[in-house]
N, C-alpha and C positions, 0 to 999 in steps of 0.2 A: 506834467501829468503822467502817471503810470499807465501803461497800456494794459488793458484787460486781456488776460489769456483765456482763450476759448478751450473749455474742456471737451475732449472728444466724447461723443455720446456713446453710452454703453450699448453694444449690440445685443438685442434680445432675440434669441433663436428658439423656435418651438419645433420639437420633433413629433412627427405623427405617431399615433398609437401603434400602427402597423410597423413602423421603423423600429420602435422600442421593442416590440414583441420579437421581431426578427433578430435583433442584436442579443436579446436575452436568450433566445434559442441557440444562437451561435456559442454563447458563453456556456450554456448548460451542456452542449455537445463537446465542449473542450476545443473548439476550433479557433477561438480567439479569447484573449484575456481581458479582464476589466481595464487593466492599465493600457493595453493596446488600443481599446476603444476610446478610452479617455484621451489619449494622445492624438489619435487619428481625427476624432471629431471635436476636439477641444471642449470636452465636457468633463465636469468634475467626477471623480470616482464615486463620491457620495450620491450624485444624481443617478449614476448607473446602478448602484446598489439599490436605490429606491425602485428603479425599473425592474430589477430582479425580484424584489419583494412583491411588487405589484403583478408582474406578468409571468413569473416562473410557474411551470407546470409541476415542479417538484413539490412534495409535501413540505409544509413550513418547518417541520422538525428535522428534515433531511439536510445534510450539509454536503457540499461539494468539496472534495479534497483535491487540491492541486499540488502535484509533486513535480519537482525538478527532474530532469532526465537522469541526473546522477542518482537520485533517490530510487527511481525505478530500476536502474541498473544495479544498485546496491541490493534491492529486493530480489532481483533475479539471481544475483550471486549468493545471497543467503539461502534462497530456495535450493540452489544447486548444492550448497554445503549440507543442508538438511537431508537432501536425497543421498549424498555420499555417506553421511553418518548413519542413516537408516540402513543402507546396504551393508555397512560394516557391522552394525548390531545384528542384522539378519544373518550374516555369515557366522558370527560368533554363536548365535542361537543354534544354527544348524550344527556347528562343531560340537557344542555341548550335548545336543540330542544324540549325535553320532557316538560320542564318548560314553554317554550313559547307556546307550544300546550295547556297545562293546562290553562294558562292565557287566550288564545284565546277562548277555550271552556267555561271557566267561564264567559267571557265577553258576549258570545252568549247566555248562559243560563240565566244570570241575567239581561242582557240588559245594564250593566254598563261597563265603560272603567276603569278597575282596574289600568292599567299602568298610566293613567292620574291622577286618583284619588290619588294614593299613591306616585307618583313622586312629585305632588304639595305639599303634606304633608312633604316629605323629604327635599324639598328645603327651607321650612320656618324655 
């Protein structure tokens, strides 16, 4: 006769509403990830996402964007580059204003129109 194997009974766990709300708050504050909670408490990620849908204080249309540290570092680097480029453009604008002012002053002092005079020579 074959021996009958006894199946281990599936453990059913129930988490309190307060526990779920606390974990959803931690997720929304960015203090813990869904995956970390799933591993720590051995709960499926689907169950945790259901908790979020039910207990989250964020509007339903709002999404939480989770970035890797490298993405935020990349964003900081890009913002620095933008700042550098804006400074370069600003310096060039100041230089143009200075040169235009010099030309205007030269025109007034000499009574000639240097822009007309030298533009016509360049086009020939």
